[in-house]
C-alpha positions as CSV (number, residue, x, y, z in Angstrom):
1,M,49.9,13.6,-120.7
2,K,51.3,10.6,-122.6
3,D,48.9,8.7,-124.6
4,G,48.1,5.0,-123.4
5,V,49.8,3.3,-120.4
6,N,53.4,4.3,-119.6
7,G,54.7,0.8,-119.4
8,V,58.3,1.5,-118.1
9,A,57.0,3.6,-115.3
10,L,54.1,1.0,-114.4
11,G,56.5,-1.7,-114.6
12,V,58.8,0.1,-111.9
13,F,56.1,1.0,-109.6
14,L,54.7,-2.5,-109.7
15,F,58.2,-3.8,-108.6
16,F,58.0,-1.5,-105.6
17,F,54.3,-2.1,-104.9
18,L,55.1,-5.9,-105.0
19,L,58.2,-5.3,-102.8
20,V,56.2,-3.7,-100.0
21,T,53.3,-6.1,-100.3
22,V,55.6,-8.9,-99.4
23,L,57.4,-6.7,-96.7
24,G,53.7,-6.2,-95.3
25,F,53.2,-9.9,-95.2
26,L,56.7,-10.8,-93.9
27,A,56.2,-8.1,-90.9
28,A,53.9,-10.6,-89.2
29,R,57.1,-12.6,-88.4
30,W,59.3,-9.6,-87.5
31,R,59.8,-9.1,-83.8
32,R,57.1,-11.8,-83.3
33,A,55.8,-12.2,-79.7
34,A,54.8,-15.2,-77.9
35,N,51.4,-14.2,-77.6
36,E,50.1,-11.9,-80.8
37,N,46.6,-12.0,-79.9
38,S,46.2,-8.8,-78.1
39,L,46.1,-5.2,-79.2
40,D,49.3,-4.4,-77.3
41,E,50.8,-6.7,-80.3
42,W,48.6,-6.3,-83.4
43,G,47.6,-2.6,-82.9
44,L,50.8,-1.0,-81.2
45,G,53.7,-3.5,-82.2
46,G,54.3,-4.7,-78.9
47,R,55.2,-1.2,-77.6
48,S,58.7,-2.0,-78.2
49,F,59.7,0.3,-80.9
50,G,63.1,2.5,-80.5
51,T,64.3,5.8,-81.6
52,W,64.8,5.0,-85.6
53,I,62.0,2.8,-86.0
54,T,59.4,5.2,-84.4
55,W,61.2,8.1,-86.5
56,F,60.3,6.1,-89.4
57,L,56.9,5.2,-88.5
58,L,55.8,8.5,-87.5
59,G,57.4,10.2,-90.7
60,G,55.5,7.5,-92.5
61,D,52.3,8.2,-90.6
62,L,52.3,12.0,-90.5
63,Y,53.8,12.8,-93.9
64,T,51.2,11.3,-96.3
65,A,49.8,11.6,-99.9
66,Y,48.4,15.1,-98.2
67,T,52.2,16.0,-98.0
68,F,53.2,14.6,-101.6
69,V,50.1,15.2,-103.6
70,A,47.6,17.7,-101.8
71,V,49.9,20.3,-100.6
72,P,51.9,21.1,-104.0
73,A,48.4,20.8,-105.8
74,A,47.1,23.5,-103.4
75,I,50.3,25.7,-104.3
76,Y,49.8,24.8,-108.0
77,A,46.1,26.2,-107.9
78,A,46.3,28.8,-105.4
79,G,50.0,30.1,-104.7
80,A,51.5,30.6,-101.3
81,A,48.2,30.2,-99.1
82,G,49.4,26.3,-99.7
83,F,52.2,26.9,-97.7
84,F,50.4,26.9,-94.5
85,A,51.5,23.3,-94.1
86,V,55.2,24.3,-93.6
87,P,54.8,26.5,-90.8
88,Y,52.2,24.3,-89.0
89,T,54.7,21.4,-89.0
90,I,57.2,23.7,-87.5
91,L,54.8,24.8,-84.7
92,V,53.6,21.2,-84.1
93,Y,56.7,19.9,-82.4
94,P,57.6,22.3,-79.5
95,L,53.8,21.6,-78.8
96,I,53.9,17.9,-78.6
97,F,57.1,17.9,-76.6
98,T,55.2,19.3,-74.0
99,F,52.5,16.8,-73.6
100,L,53.4,13.5,-76.0
101,P,55.8,12.1,-73.0
102,R,53.1,12.5,-70.4
103,L,50.5,10.6,-72.7
104,W,53.0,7.9,-73.1
105,S,53.9,7.5,-69.7
106,V,50.2,7.5,-68.1
107,S,49.1,4.9,-71.3
108,H,52.2,2.8,-70.3
109,K,51.3,2.6,-66.7
110,H,47.7,1.7,-67.1
111,G,47.9,-0.3,-70.5
112,Y,45.9,2.4,-72.4
113,V,45.7,1.7,-76.1
114,T,43.5,4.6,-77.4
115,T,43.1,8.3,-76.5
116,S,39.8,7.3,-75.4
117,D,41.2,4.7,-72.8
118,F,43.0,7.7,-71.4
119,V,39.7,10.1,-71.5
120,R,37.7,7.3,-69.6
121,G,40.4,6.6,-67.0
122,R,41.1,10.4,-66.3
123,W,37.6,11.7,-66.1
124,G,35.6,8.6,-65.1
125,S,33.2,9.2,-68.1
126,R,32.6,6.4,-70.6
127,G,30.2,8.9,-72.4
128,L,33.1,11.6,-73.0
129,S,35.1,8.3,-74.0
130,L,32.6,7.3,-76.5
131,A,32.7,11.0,-77.9
132,V,36.1,10.9,-78.4
133,A,36.1,7.8,-80.0
134,V,33.4,8.2,-82.5
135,T,35.3,11.5,-83.3
136,G,38.5,9.8,-84.0
137,I,36.8,7.2,-86.2
138,L,35.0,10.1,-88.1
139,A,38.0,12.1,-88.6
140,T,40.2,9.3,-89.6
141,M,37.8,8.2,-92.8
142,P,38.3,11.3,-94.9
143,Y,42.2,11.3,-94.2
144,I,42.4,7.7,-95.4
145,A,40.4,8.9,-98.2
146,L,42.9,11.4,-99.2
147,Q,45.6,8.5,-99.4
148,L,43.5,6.7,-101.8
149,V,43.2,9.8,-103.9
150,G,47.1,10.1,-104.0
151,I,47.3,6.3,-105.3
152,Q,44.4,7.1,-107.9
153,A,46.4,10.2,-109.1
154,V,49.4,8.2,-109.8
155,L,47.6,5.5,-111.4
156,D,45.8,8.0,-113.6
157,V,48.7,9.8,-114.8
158,M,50.5,6.4,-115.8
159,G,47.3,5.7,-117.8
160,V,46.0,2.9,-115.7
161,G,42.1,3.0,-115.6
162,G,41.4,4.9,-118.3
163,G,40.9,8.4,-117.0
164,E,37.8,10.4,-115.6
165,S,35.8,9.4,-118.9
166,A,36.0,5.7,-118.2
167,H,33.3,3.7,-116.7
168,W,33.6,3.9,-112.9
169,F,34.4,0.3,-112.2
170,V,37.4,0.4,-115.1
171,R,38.4,3.7,-113.5
172,D,38.4,2.4,-110.0
173,L,39.6,-1.0,-110.6
174,P,43.2,-0.7,-110.1
175,L,42.4,1.5,-106.6
176,L,40.4,-1.2,-105.5
177,I,43.2,-3.8,-106.1
178,A,45.6,-1.8,-104.1
179,F,43.0,-1.0,-101.3
180,G,42.3,-4.8,-101.3
181,V,46.2,-5.6,-100.8
182,L,46.5,-2.8,-98.3
183,A,43.5,-4.4,-96.3
184,A,45.1,-8.2,-96.5
185,Y,48.7,-7.1,-95.0
186,T,47.1,-4.8,-92.4
187,Y,44.9,-7.6,-91.2
188,S,47.8,-9.9,-91.1
189,S,50.5,-8.1,-89.6
190,G,49.2,-5.1,-87.9
191,L,51.3,-1.9,-87.0
192,R,54.4,-3.9,-87.7
193,A,53.6,-3.9,-91.6
194,P,53.6,0.0,-91.7
195,A,56.5,0.1,-89.4
196,L,58.7,-2.1,-91.7
197,I,57.4,-0.6,-95.2
198,A,58.0,3.0,-93.6
199,F,61.8,2.5,-94.3
200,V,61.2,1.8,-98.1
201,K,58.8,4.6,-98.2
202,D,60.9,7.1,-96.5
203,T,64.2,6.2,-98.4
204,L,62.4,6.5,-101.8
205,I,60.9,9.8,-100.9
206,Y,64.0,11.2,-99.7
207,L,65.7,10.1,-103.1
208,V,62.9,11.7,-105.3
209,I,63.0,15.1,-103.5
210,A,66.7,15.2,-103.6
211,V,66.6,14.4,-107.4
212,A,63.7,16.7,-108.1
213,I,65.1,19.6,-106.4
214,V,68.0,19.7,-108.3
215,Y,67.3,18.2,-111.6
216,I,63.8,20.0,-112.4
217,P,65.0,23.4,-111.5
218,V,67.9,22.9,-113.9
219,K,65.8,21.7,-116.8
220,L,63.5,25.0,-116.1
221,G,66.2,27.5,-116.2
222,G,66.6,27.9,-112.4
223,F,64.4,29.1,-109.4
224,D,64.2,32.8,-110.8
225,A,62.4,31.5,-114.0
226,I,60.1,29.0,-111.9
227,F,58.8,31.9,-109.5
228,G,58.5,34.3,-112.5
229,A,56.3,31.6,-114.3
230,A,54.1,31.2,-111.0
231,S,53.8,35.0,-110.6
232,E,52.9,35.5,-114.3
233,K,50.1,32.9,-114.1
234,F,48.7,34.1,-111.0
235,T,48.7,37.6,-112.0
236,S,47.2,36.8,-115.5
237,S,44.2,34.3,-113.9
238,G,43.6,36.5,-111.0
239,K,43.6,33.2,-108.9
240,G,46.3,33.0,-106.3
241,S,49.8,34.7,-105.7
242,L,53.2,34.4,-104.5
243,V,52.5,36.2,-101.3
244,P,49.1,36.1,-99.6
245,G,47.0,39.2,-99.6
246,E,45.8,41.0,-96.7
247,A,42.3,39.4,-97.2
248,G,44.0,35.9,-97.0
249,Q,46.1,36.2,-93.8
250,W,43.9,35.3,-91.1
251,T,42.9,32.2,-93.2
252,Y,46.6,31.6,-93.4
253,A,47.4,31.9,-89.8
254,T,44.1,29.9,-88.4
255,L,44.8,27.0,-91.0
256,A,48.3,26.9,-89.7
257,F,47.8,27.1,-85.9
258,G,44.6,25.1,-86.0
259,S,46.3,22.3,-88.0
260,A,49.2,22.4,-85.7
261,L,46.5,21.7,-82.5
262,A,44.8,19.0,-84.7
263,L,47.8,16.8,-85.9
264,F,48.6,14.8,-82.7
265,M,45.0,14.5,-81.8
266,Y,44.6,11.8,-84.8
267,P,44.3,8.3,-83.8
268,H,47.1,7.3,-86.0
269,S,49.5,9.8,-84.6
270,I,48.8,8.5,-81.0
271,T,49.2,4.9,-82.4
272,A,52.7,5.4,-83.7
273,T,53.6,7.1,-80.4
274,L,52.4,4.5,-78.1
275,S,54.1,1.8,-80.1
276,S,57.5,3.4,-78.7
277,G,59.4,1.8,-76.1
278,S,59.9,4.6,-73.7
279,R,59.2,8.3,-73.0
280,D,62.7,9.2,-73.9
281,V,62.2,7.6,-77.5
282,I,59.1,10.4,-77.9
283,R,61.3,12.9,-76.6
284,R,64.0,12.4,-78.9
285,N,61.7,11.9,-82.1
286,T,60.1,15.6,-81.3
287,T,63.6,16.9,-81.8
288,I,64.5,15.2,-84.9
289,L,61.0,14.9,-86.7
290,P,61.5,18.6,-88.1
291,L,63.7,17.3,-90.6
292,Y,60.6,16.3,-92.6
293,S,59.5,20.0,-92.3
294,V,62.5,20.8,-94.6
295,M,61.6,18.2,-97.0
296,L,58.0,19.3,-96.8
297,G,59.1,22.7,-97.7
298,L,60.9,21.6,-100.7
299,L,57.8,19.3,-101.9
300,A,55.8,22.3,-101.6
301,L,58.0,24.1,-104.2
302,L,57.0,21.2,-106.7
303,G,53.6,23.3,-107.1
304,F,55.5,26.1,-108.4
305,M,57.4,23.9,-110.8
306,A,54.5,22.4,-112.4
307,I,53.2,25.7,-113.4
308,A,56.6,26.7,-115.0
309,A,57.2,23.5,-116.9
310,G,53.4,24.0,-118.3
311,V,51.7,21.4,-116.7
312,Q,47.9,21.8,-117.7
313,V,45.5,19.5,-115.7
314,E,41.7,20.0,-114.8
315,N,42.3,17.9,-111.6
316,G,44.9,19.7,-109.5
317,Q,45.9,16.4,-107.7
318,L,47.3,15.4,-111.1
319,A,50.0,18.1,-111.1
320,I,52.8,16.6,-109.4
321,P,52.4,13.1,-110.8
322,Q,52.2,14.7,-114.3
323,L,55.2,17.0,-113.6
324,F,57.3,13.9,-112.6
325,E,56.2,12.0,-115.9
326,N,57.0,15.1,-118.1
327,M,60.4,16.0,-116.5
328,F,61.8,12.6,-115.4
329,P,63.0,9.6,-117.6
330,D,60.3,7.0,-117.7
331,W,62.0,4.7,-115.2
332,F,62.7,7.3,-112.4
333,A,59.2,8.6,-112.9
334,G,58.2,5.1,-111.9
335,V,60.2,5.4,-108.7
336,A,58.7,8.7,-107.9
337,F,55.2,7.2,-108.6
338,A,56.0,4.3,-106.2
339,A,57.3,6.9,-103.6
340,I,53.8,8.5,-103.5
341,G,51.9,5.3,-103.8
342,I,53.7,3.8,-100.8
343,G,53.5,7.2,-99.1
344,A,49.9,6.6,-99.4
345,L,49.9,3.1,-98.1
346,V,52.0,3.3,-95.0
347,P,49.6,5.8,-93.4
348,A,46.5,4.3,-94.7
349,A,47.3,1.2,-92.8
350,I,48.4,2.9,-89.8
351,M,45.0,5.0,-89.9
352,S,42.9,2.1,-90.3
353,I,44.5,0.3,-87.4
354,A,44.1,3.2,-85.0
355,A,40.3,3.7,-85.8
356,A,39.7,0.1,-85.3
357,N,41.4,0.1,-81.8
358,L,38.9,3.1,-81.0
359,F,36.0,1.0,-81.9
360,T,37.3,-2.3,-80.5
361,R,38.3,-1.0,-76.9
362,N,35.8,2.2,-76.5
363,I,32.8,0.8,-78.2
364,Y,32.8,-2.9,-78.6
365,K,34.4,-3.5,-75.2
366,D,32.9,-0.8,-73.0
367,F,29.4,-1.0,-74.2
368,L,28.8,-4.3,-76.4
369,K,30.8,-6.9,-74.6
370,P,32.6,-5.9,-71.2
371,D,34.0,-9.5,-71.0
372,A,35.9,-9.5,-74.1
373,T,39.0,-11.3,-74.1
374,P,42.2,-10.0,-75.7
375,E,41.8,-12.6,-78.5
376,Q,38.4,-11.3,-79.3
377,E,39.5,-7.6,-79.2
378,T,42.0,-8.3,-81.6
379,K,39.8,-10.3,-83.8
380,V,37.5,-7.4,-83.9
381,S,40.0,-4.9,-84.5
382,K,41.1,-6.6,-87.6
383,L,37.8,-6.9,-89.0
384,V,36.9,-3.2,-88.2
385,S,40.3,-2.3,-89.8
386,L,38.8,-3.4,-93.0
387,L,35.4,-1.8,-92.5
388,V,37.0,1.6,-92.0
389,K,38.6,1.5,-95.4
390,V,35.5,0.9,-97.0
391,G,34.1,3.9,-95.2
392,A,37.1,6.0,-96.7
393,L,36.3,4.7,-100.2
394,A,32.9,6.4,-99.6
395,F,34.4,9.8,-99.0
396,V,36.5,9.0,-102.3
397,L,33.6,8.4,-104.3
398,T,31.2,10.9,-103.0
399,L,33.1,14.1,-102.4
400,D,35.0,16.3,-104.9
401,K,38.5,15.0,-105.2
402,T,40.0,17.9,-106.9
403,V,40.6,19.9,-103.8
404,A,41.7,16.5,-101.7
405,I,43.4,19.0,-99.2
406,N,39.7,19.5,-97.9
407,F,39.6,15.7,-96.9
408,Q,42.3,16.4,-94.4
409,L,41.0,19.7,-93.1
410,L,37.5,18.5,-92.8
411,G,39.0,15.7,-90.4
412,G,41.0,18.5,-88.7
413,I,37.7,20.5,-87.9
414,W,36.2,17.4,-85.9
415,I,39.5,15.9,-84.3
416,L,40.3,19.3,-83.0
417,Q,37.2,19.2,-80.9
418,T,38.7,16.4,-78.7
419,F,41.7,18.4,-77.7
420,P,40.4,19.8,-74.3
421,A,39.4,16.4,-73.1
422,L,42.7,14.9,-74.1
423,V,45.6,17.4,-73.7
424,G,43.7,19.2,-71.0
425,G,43.4,16.2,-68.9
426,L,47.2,15.6,-69.1
427,F,47.9,18.6,-67.3
428,T,44.7,19.3,-64.9
429,R,41.6,17.8,-64.0
430,W,39.8,21.5,-63.3
431,F,37.3,20.8,-66.2
432,H,34.1,18.9,-65.6
433,R,33.4,16.0,-67.5
434,W,29.9,16.9,-68.4
435,A,31.3,20.2,-69.3
436,L,34.0,18.8,-71.6
437,L,31.0,16.7,-73.3
438,G,29.1,20.0,-73.8
439,G,31.7,21.7,-75.2
440,W,32.7,18.8,-77.5
441,A,28.8,18.8,-79.0
442,V,28.9,22.6,-79.5
443,G,32.3,22.5,-81.4
444,M,31.1,19.5,-83.5
445,V,27.7,20.9,-84.5
446,Y,29.1,24.3,-85.3
447,G,32.1,22.9,-87.2
448,T,30.2,20.3,-89.3
449,W,27.1,22.7,-90.0
450,T,29.4,25.4,-91.2
451,A,31.8,23.3,-93.4
452,Y,28.6,21.8,-94.8
453,N,27.6,25.1,-95.9
454,V,30.8,26.0,-97.5
455,A,30.3,25.7,-101.6
456,S,33.0,25.7,-104.3
457,P,32.7,26.0,-108.1
458,T,32.4,21.7,-108.1
459,Q,30.9,21.0,-105.0
460,K,27.7,22.5,-103.4
461,H,28.8,21.2,-99.7
462,F,31.9,20.6,-97.9
463,G,33.4,22.7,-100.5
464,G,36.1,24.2,-98.3
465,S,37.3,24.6,-94.7
466,S,37.2,28.3,-94.2
467,A,34.4,30.6,-93.4
468,A,33.6,33.9,-91.5
469,I,34.6,34.1,-87.9
470,P,31.7,35.1,-85.7
471,G,32.2,38.5,-84.1
472,I,35.4,39.3,-86.2
473,G,34.1,39.0,-89.9
474,E,37.4,37.6,-91.0
475,I,37.8,34.3,-93.1
476,G,39.3,31.6,-91.0
477,Y,39.8,28.1,-90.4
478,I,36.6,26.5,-89.3
479,G,38.1,24.1,-87.0
480,L,39.8,26.8,-85.1
481,T,36.7,28.7,-84.7
482,A,34.9,25.7,-83.6
483,F,37.6,24.7,-81.0
484,V,37.2,28.3,-79.6
485,L,33.7,27.9,-79.1
486,N,34.2,24.3,-77.5
487,L,36.6,25.9,-75.0
488,A,34.4,28.9,-73.9
489,V,31.3,26.5,-73.4
490,T,33.7,24.0,-71.5
491,V,34.9,26.6,-69.1
492,A,31.6,28.2,-68.8
493,L,29.8,24.6,-67.9
494,T,32.6,23.9,-65.7
495,F,31.9,27.1,-63.5
496,V,28.1,26.1,-63.5
497,L,28.6,22.4,-62.8
498,R,31.3,23.0,-60.0
499,A,28.6,25.3,-58.4
500,L,26.2,22.8,-58.4
501,K,28.5,20.4,-57.1
502,A,27.8,17.8,-59.9
503,P,29.6,14.4,-59.7
504,E,33.0,14.8,-61.0
505,G,33.8,10.9,-61.8
506,V,36.6,8.8,-60.5
507,D,40.2,9.6,-61.7
508,E,42.4,6.1,-61.8
509,T,45.5,7.9,-62.5
510,T,48.0,9.5,-59.9
511,A,50.5,12.4,-60.5
512,S,53.3,9.6,-60.7
513,D,51.8,8.0,-63.6
514,Y,52.5,11.0,-65.9
515,T,56.1,10.7,-65.7
516,A,56.4,6.7,-65.4
517,D,59.1,5.4,-67.8
518,A,59.4,1.8,-69.3
519,D,61.1,0.4,-66.3
520,T,57.9,1.0,-64.1
521,S,55.6,-1.9,-63.6
522,R,52.3,-1.4,-65.5
523,S,49.1,-1.5,-63.4
524,P,45.9,-3.1,-64.7
525,A,43.1,-0.5,-65.5
526,P,40.3,-0.9,-62.8
527,K,36.8,-0.8,-64.1
528,V,35.3,2.8,-64.3
529,P,31.6,3.2,-63.4
530,A,28.9,3.4,-66.1
531,G,28.3,7.2,-65.0
532,H,28.4,9.5,-68.0
């Protein structure tokens, strides 16, 4: 690591950071609507984005600092086990092709802004809707925290903040400034800000990857030398491998499958989806978004390149930023740092908007102020988007950042428990609403308690996302085990509650709602009875 501040890289980084900040504030004027004081406008960009804007927005939303920092860092530390992120992004697109257009259609028809809106309307249960909303907000906070860790890693490598030995205020001040700027333009422009900035972010990312995947291997003697160096390191240290061992295969498979099921349960994924102008936009995007999976595979290889380049860092999250500083000229290292930083800002903005929409629609309006006007909803959502970022900072300041990928996997454990109510509800109403609530509770308690009891060398609790699978004994992703328990309890309770003829709640949707397109007139959502 170079001594002092890398002035050239910092200057380039600041140029792009200021550029996206200006774009973030100007976005308030982009595609401006006559009435901006509604969640449709502030929180969903007017539900009018076409194929390319949606593609950039979803790409900016899904491929985050997790992609650019945490995945290569996991591969740098543990080898091929970190590649689980590549197959899971391949698995996810055929999966979402089957249900996202249906969700878009019914949400467009009834004016749903969040997944909890749909759950309340489909199952006639404010209690189940509240559970989904709270879970979405909770799962989003560690995911935003992961974006902040990505920004902090870049700042540390550039020499800004004084490193780990500096006073916490000095060390975290640059991150707090970036956090404040992000909060300001999100508050001002809503979803239009990350939609516009995503164009810059994706352009920078593709440029950096195109250069890195050619330039760095040439400097290191080719991929034979890179894989050889990685194999030698893993063999000598006894930690990690180029090929997962038999003991790690269950972990690898369950992480990939569980993550694929969880990805589009996150509120920010749905927010970006519902911002599109038609169901055909969603279908087209599920066919072209796999292009990002190619990029992810190339990005993951940077973990091996960091080993071959002799990068030595105690905090694995610094491995890729340090690789860029060591291998690139200072000016291009600045471009790469900007790509990572902006790659964190875009999803962090969308995530905070999505979590704020959940609070406003499904807690504030449903339970605190049922007669809230669209203007009041928008104001509350803007304020909550700021508070959610503060909650994410709490994760950054209290949990171990050396294995930041656990932030995303911890959120996945929670958000996966909403799958039966959301995806199940898009295809069937056989499940009973109280059974769904019971299954959710079992999955949440088991998943949280099990994750709490996982220790790591640097952290006593929440030190990992895998544990022994009951009845099998193999080590697997806690989120998927909790989901299976959730589903089993839901099915069993449904049989019992149906036998007891428990009230099922009112379904405000019809079969035709799930195939409606943009030219179908929207019907207002009726009030749902207060029954849980």
